[in-house]
N, C-alpha and C positions, 0 to 999 in steps of 0.2 A: 628453354634448359629440361634435362631429363636426369632421368635417376644415375645411369651409365657414368653424365658424364660426372654428376657429385660425388658418386664413390671415388672417380680418378682424383679427384681434389684434395680426397681425403688421408690424412695422413696415415698410412697404414698400422694401425695398433695391432689388429684382429679383432674377432670378436670373444668377448670373456664370455664362458659358459659356465654351466654349474651339471651337475646332477639332479634327476627330478628327487634322488633319495637323500641328495644332500642336505644338512640342519640350516636353516634359516641364519644362524649366527655367521656359517662359513660363506653364502655370499654377501652379507653386509661387509665381512673382514672384504671380500672381495672389491665391494663396491666402492668401499673406502682407500684403502689400496691405491684404486685405479682412477679414484678422483671420476666415476663413469653413476651415470644414474640405472642403467636398468644391467641387468645378465639377461643372454640367452641358457634358456633349460633345454637339454637334451641329453637323452640317457645314452646312445653311441656317438655322440660327436657328429654326427651327420641331420639326423630327421630332426626337429623342431618339435620338441613335446610344449613348449611356452616360453612363457616369458617372464619374469621378476623385477619388476621395477621398486624406486625407492615410495611409490604412493602404493602397492600393494602392500608393504610392509608396514607402513603407517596404520593404513586400515585397519589392519589387522593386529595391529598395536592397539587402537583402537575399542576394537571389539573383544578381545582376549586377553589385552595387559601383552608383560614382556616371556607369557609363558609361549605366546606364538615362535620366537626365535628358538625354540626346542624343538620345534615341529618341523618337520621333511619339506624344501621348496617345493613338492606336489601339491601341500594341501594351502600354499598363500599365493602361488604362480596365475597366472591368466593365462587359462589354458585356449579359450577363447580367441584365434592369432587375426587380425589383417596383416597381410602384408602386399608387398608389389614388385615387380618386375625393374629392371635396368632399361626397359622403355617407357614406365610409365612418366607421365610431364611432374614438372615441380608444383604445379597449380595443382593439378590431382593429389597427387602425397598430400601436400599442406591441407586442402579441403579433407582428404580422410583422417588427417590428425584432428583438425578442428573439431570435426563431428564424432569420434569416435573419444574426444578428452583423451589424445595418449602422446606421449613425444617421442616414442622409437619405436622403428617399423623394419622389419625382417625383410629384406632384398632377395627373392630368390628365381631359381633360372632352372626350369628342369626336375624341380619338386627339392632343390638342394640350396641351403641357406648360402649365398657367396657374400653377403656383407650386410650392414647395420646402420640405418640412416636416424639421424634425429631431427626434429624441427628447428633445431640450430645449423645444420647443414641444411638443411633445404633454403631457409631463410637468406644463410649468406649466401649460397647459390643464388636464389631469386634478387638477392638485393645487387650481389655482382653484375649478373644480365642488366636489368635496368640502370645499373650507373655505364655501360657498354654502350644501350641504346640511348641513352639520353646525350652521350658523344659523338654518336652517330650521327641523329638528329640535330645537334650542334654544329657540327661541320657539314650537313648540308644546307643548313640555313645561310650559315657565314660562308658560305661558296668553298669548302676547303675538300 
């Protein structure tokens, strides 16, 4: 299973984004309204400046308290990003997410973000793939 196949199976909600100059409190509202764990940070809607996750916000709350909610997203976001392409395998992406300890990964194509996958998306796809493999093996053993 590759990332391109995973993206095709997702219900297309689009990618929710904020500007680096937006306040963290506005990003929190978007996270809550959309029931998501991450927003992409982009000044122009095309380039990827960073990513802001629930974990980023909680970490800052622990350091600075509620004052961080009035800060611009650029002060709280993760700017050093890992990304993947549509050709990357689910196993490679799972390894990246596990080693990097993050749950969301932007999917890039020629420098442009074309989607965002979560660890849940990858696990769901991998479980589906394993189920199909199991069914195929059982069919071969049973002579079907």
